[in-house]
C-alpha positions as CSV (number, residue, x, y, z in Angstrom):
1,X,98.2,71.2,-74.1
2,X,99.2,72.3,-70.8
3,X,102.9,72.5,-69.6
4,X,103.6,71.8,-65.8
5,X,106.6,73.6,-64.2
6,X,107.2,73.0,-60.6
7,X,106.4,75.9,-58.3
8,X,106.5,75.1,-54.6
9,X,104.0,77.7,-53.5
10,X,101.2,76.3,-55.6
11,X,98.4,73.9,-54.4
12,X,99.9,70.4,-55.4
13,X,99.3,66.7,-55.1
14,X,102.5,65.0,-54.3
15,X,102.7,61.0,-54.9
16,X,105.1,59.9,-52.3
17,X,106.6,56.3,-52.4
18,X,107.0,54.6,-49.2
19,X,109.5,51.6,-48.3
20,X,108.4,48.1,-49.5
21,X,109.7,46.6,-46.2
22,X,112.8,48.4,-45.1
23,X,112.3,51.9,-43.3
24,X,115.8,52.8,-44.4
25,X,114.7,53.0,-47.9
26,X,112.7,56.0,-47.3
27,X,114.2,59.1,-49.1
28,X,115.1,62.4,-47.2
29,X,112.9,64.3,-49.6
30,X,109.8,62.0,-49.3
31,X,110.3,62.5,-45.3
32,X,110.5,66.5,-46.0
33,X,107.4,66.3,-48.3
34,X,105.3,64.4,-45.9
35,X,106.3,66.9,-43.1
36,X,105.6,69.9,-45.2
37,X,102.1,69.2,-47.0
38,X,99.0,70.0,-45.1
39,X,97.3,66.6,-45.1
40,X,98.3,62.9,-46.1
41,X,95.9,60.5,-47.7
42,X,96.8,56.9,-47.3
43,X,95.6,53.4,-47.9
44,X,95.5,52.3,-44.3
45,X,95.8,54.8,-41.5
46,X,97.1,52.2,-39.2
47,X,99.9,51.1,-41.4
48,X,100.8,54.9,-42.3
49,X,100.9,55.8,-38.7
50,X,103.7,53.5,-37.8
51,X,105.7,55.0,-40.6
52,X,105.1,58.5,-39.7
53,X,105.9,57.9,-36.1
54,X,109.3,56.3,-37.0
55,X,110.3,59.6,-39.0
56,X,108.5,61.9,-36.3
57,X,105.9,63.1,-38.9
58,X,102.9,64.6,-37.2
59,X,100.9,65.7,-40.5
60,X,97.1,64.8,-40.4
61,X,96.1,61.6,-42.0
62,X,93.0,60.7,-43.8
63,X,92.1,57.4,-45.7
64,X,92.0,56.8,-49.3
65,X,91.5,53.3,-50.6
66,X,89.9,51.4,-53.5
67,X,86.5,51.6,-51.8
68,X,86.2,55.3,-51.3
69,X,88.4,56.7,-53.9
70,X,85.8,58.3,-56.1
71,X,84.3,60.3,-53.3
72,X,87.7,61.1,-51.7
73,X,89.1,62.2,-55.0
74,X,86.5,64.9,-55.2
75,X,87.3,65.9,-51.6
76,X,91.0,66.0,-52.4
77,X,90.3,68.5,-55.4
78,X,88.2,70.6,-53.2
79,X,91.2,70.9,-50.5
80,X,93.5,71.8,-53.2
81,X,91.0,74.6,-54.3
82,X,91.4,75.9,-50.8
83,X,95.1,76.4,-51.5
84,X,96.6,73.5,-49.5
85,X,99.1,70.9,-50.5
86,X,98.5,67.2,-50.3
87,X,100.4,64.1,-50.3
88,X,99.2,60.6,-51.4
89,X,101.0,57.3,-50.3
90,X,100.1,53.7,-50.3
91,X,101.0,51.2,-47.8
92,X,104.2,50.1,-49.6
93,X,105.8,51.2,-52.8
94,X,104.4,53.8,-55.4
95,X,100.8,55.1,-55.3
96,X,99.1,53.9,-58.5
97,X,101.0,50.8,-59.2
98,X,98.5,48.0,-58.2
99,X,97.2,50.5,-55.6
100,X,94.9,53.5,-55.9
101,X,96.2,56.5,-57.1
102,X,95.3,56.8,-60.9
103,X,91.8,58.3,-60.6
104,X,93.0,60.8,-58.1
105,X,95.8,61.9,-60.3
106,X,93.5,62.3,-63.3
107,X,90.8,64.4,-61.4
108,X,93.6,66.7,-60.0
109,X,95.0,67.3,-63.4
110,X,91.8,67.8,-65.1
111,X,91.0,70.3,-62.4
112,X,94.1,72.3,-63.3
113,X,96.4,71.4,-60.4
114,X,99.9,70.1,-60.4
115,X,101.1,66.5,-59.8
116,X,104.3,65.8,-58.7
117,X,105.8,62.2,-58.2
118,X,108.8,61.3,-56.0
119,X,111.2,58.6,-56.7
120,X,111.5,55.8,-54.5
121,X,110.9,52.1,-53.7
122,X,109.2,49.7,-56.2
123,X,108.9,46.1,-55.6
124,X,108.6,45.4,-59.4
125,X,111.7,47.1,-60.3
126,X,113.5,45.8,-57.4
127,X,112.8,42.3,-58.3
128,X,113.4,43.0,-62.1
129,X,117.0,44.1,-61.8
130,X,117.9,41.2,-59.8
131,X,116.1,38.6,-61.5
132,X,119.0,37.6,-63.9
133,X,116.4,37.8,-66.6
134,X,116.7,40.6,-69.3
135,X,115.5,44.1,-68.1
136,X,116.4,46.3,-70.9
137,X,112.6,45.9,-72.1
138,X,109.8,44.8,-69.9
139,X,106.1,44.8,-69.5
140,X,104.5,45.2,-65.9
141,X,101.2,43.4,-65.7
142,X,100.6,43.4,-61.9
143,X,98.1,41.0,-60.6
144,X,96.2,38.5,-62.7
145,X,92.6,37.7,-62.3
146,X,91.8,35.6,-59.3
147,X,89.7,32.9,-61.4
148,X,91.9,30.2,-62.9
149,X,89.9,30.3,-66.2
150,X,90.2,34.0,-66.7
151,X,93.9,34.0,-65.5
152,X,94.5,31.6,-68.4
153,X,93.0,34.0,-70.8
154,X,94.9,36.7,-69.8
155,X,98.1,34.8,-69.9
156,X,97.2,33.6,-73.6
157,X,97.3,37.4,-74.5
158,X,100.7,37.7,-73.1
159,X,102.2,34.6,-74.5
160,X,103.8,36.2,-77.6
161,X,105.4,39.4,-75.8
162,X,109.3,39.3,-76.3
163,X,109.7,41.5,-73.4
164,X,110.2,40.3,-69.9
165,X,106.8,40.3,-68.1
166,X,106.5,41.4,-64.5
167,X,103.5,40.1,-62.2
168,X,102.4,40.4,-58.7
169,X,100.9,37.5,-56.9
170,X,99.5,36.7,-53.4
171,X,100.9,33.7,-51.5
172,X,97.8,31.5,-51.5
173,X,97.3,31.8,-55.4
174,X,101.1,31.4,-56.3
175,X,101.2,27.9,-57.1
176,X,98.0,27.8,-59.2
177,X,99.3,30.8,-61.0
178,X,102.7,29.0,-61.7
179,X,100.9,26.0,-63.1
180,X,98.9,28.0,-65.5
181,X,102.0,30.0,-66.9
182,X,103.7,26.6,-67.4
183,X,100.5,25.5,-69.2
184,X,100.5,28.7,-71.5
185,X,103.9,29.8,-71.7
186,X,105.7,26.7,-71.8
187,X,109.1,26.1,-69.7
188,X,110.4,29.6,-69.5
189,X,113.0,31.1,-67.2
190,X,111.6,32.8,-64.3
191,X,112.5,34.5,-60.9
192,X,110.4,34.7,-58.0
193,X,111.0,37.5,-55.4
194,X,109.4,37.5,-52.0
195,X,109.5,39.8,-48.9
196,X,111.8,42.3,-50.6
197,X,113.9,44.5,-48.4
198,X,112.5,42.6,-45.4
199,X,114.1,40.1,-43.0
200,X,113.2,37.1,-44.8
201,X,113.7,38.2,-48.3
202,X,114.1,35.3,-50.9
203,X,114.7,34.9,-54.5
204,X,113.9,31.7,-56.4
205,X,115.3,31.4,-59.8
206,X,115.0,28.6,-62.3
207,X,112.7,27.6,-65.1
208,X,108.9,27.0,-64.5
209,X,108.7,23.5,-64.8
210,X,111.3,22.8,-62.1
211,X,109.7,25.4,-59.9
212,X,106.3,24.0,-60.4
213,X,107.4,20.4,-59.5
214,X,109.2,21.6,-56.4
215,X,105.8,22.6,-54.5
216,X,107.3,25.5,-52.8
217,X,105.4,27.1,-50.0
218,X,106.0,30.8,-50.6
219,X,104.7,33.5,-48.1
220,X,104.6,37.1,-48.1
221,X,104.5,39.7,-50.8
222,X,105.4,38.2,-54.2
223,X,106.8,39.2,-57.5
224,X,107.2,37.0,-60.3
225,X,109.4,38.0,-63.3
226,X,109.2,35.8,-66.5
227,X,111.4,35.8,-69.6
228,X,109.7,36.9,-72.8
229,X,108.8,34.7,-75.6
230,X,111.6,33.4,-78.2
231,X,109.4,32.7,-80.6
232,X,105.7,33.5,-81.2
233,X,103.0,30.8,-81.1
234,X,102.6,30.9,-84.9
235,X,106.6,30.6,-85.3
236,X,106.5,27.7,-83.1
237,X,103.9,25.8,-84.9
238,X,105.4,26.7,-88.3
239,X,108.9,25.4,-87.3
240,X,107.3,22.1,-86.6
241,X,106.5,21.9,-90.3
242,X,109.1,21.0,-93.1
243,X,110.9,23.8,-94.6
244,X,109.0,23.5,-97.9
245,X,105.6,23.5,-95.9
246,X,106.9,26.7,-94.1
247,X,107.9,28.4,-97.2
248,X,104.6,27.6,-98.8
249,X,102.6,29.1,-96.0
250,X,104.5,32.6,-96.2
251,X,104.6,32.4,-100.1
252,X,100.7,32.0,-100.2
253,X,100.5,35.2,-97.9
254,X,103.2,37.4,-99.6
255,X,103.1,36.1,-103.0
256,X,106.7,36.9,-103.1
257,X,109.3,34.0,-102.9
258,X,112.1,36.2,-101.8
259,X,110.2,37.5,-98.9
260,X,109.0,34.0,-98.0
261,X,112.4,32.5,-97.9
262,X,113.5,35.6,-95.6
263,X,110.6,35.0,-93.3
264,X,111.4,31.2,-93.0
265,X,115.1,31.9,-92.5
266,X,114.2,34.4,-89.6
267,X,111.8,31.8,-88.1
268,X,114.3,28.9,-88.2
269,X,117.3,31.0,-87.6
270,X,118.9,29.5,-90.7
271,X,120.6,31.1,-93.8
272,X,118.2,31.9,-96.7
273,X,120.6,29.6,-98.9
274,X,119.6,26.7,-96.7
275,X,115.9,27.4,-97.2
276,X,116.6,27.6,-101.0
277,X,118.0,24.2,-101.1
278,X,114.8,22.7,-99.6
279,X,112.4,24.5,-101.7
280,X,114.2,23.8,-104.9
281,X,114.4,20.0,-104.6
């Protein structure tokens, strides 16, 4: 067990969020942190240079992306060992969320150094709270596999989740993804958010069937928020049986008539007395 307590003078890795589109969303603390560290590691130096120039930040930059993260992580740990402070940023949003960051964080912690994350912009949460879909309990999935067959397998594993699910998707794959979601999930309520915080920000809210049939042409960065399952696949199949058949299924499993009636009533959202009428005929 290791307890981390913030001490500003210690060598530290700072995970610094950057705006997902609008530079006004950059926090004062993020700006001051990027000015105070010894070096900033980023996904794309060209993208981050624009951000740093806007806020008059002259801290040296170095690349850290999915293709070099293993070797760069070791380099960063060595820099921390020399007593310096480091910041990691992604092109937009929070480092580590569908972007490189986890591997570095793990290596830095294993090496005994502190990791401090700063709060800031996140496309997933920004889309979620404006979606109109329940946000008290949710599951962030991120990007699905590029291949349609694998995408369907992934969605099948998520089909019975009761929580709202959040996905990221690229514009050239969005229509295919929505069709697969309709096939696997059925006609659920969804919200699609694109280009969040930017000039052409747009939300599309509705159900999967209507949106799939509308042949939308969506561009830019896309977040898909999907409502959770009202019933599991098993519950849906059992509800298509007669109440007596439904009862017999649970009774064979539980060997307890009262428990079986209770489960049937819960699945069908009816009273136990209504179940009793059907099984005692």
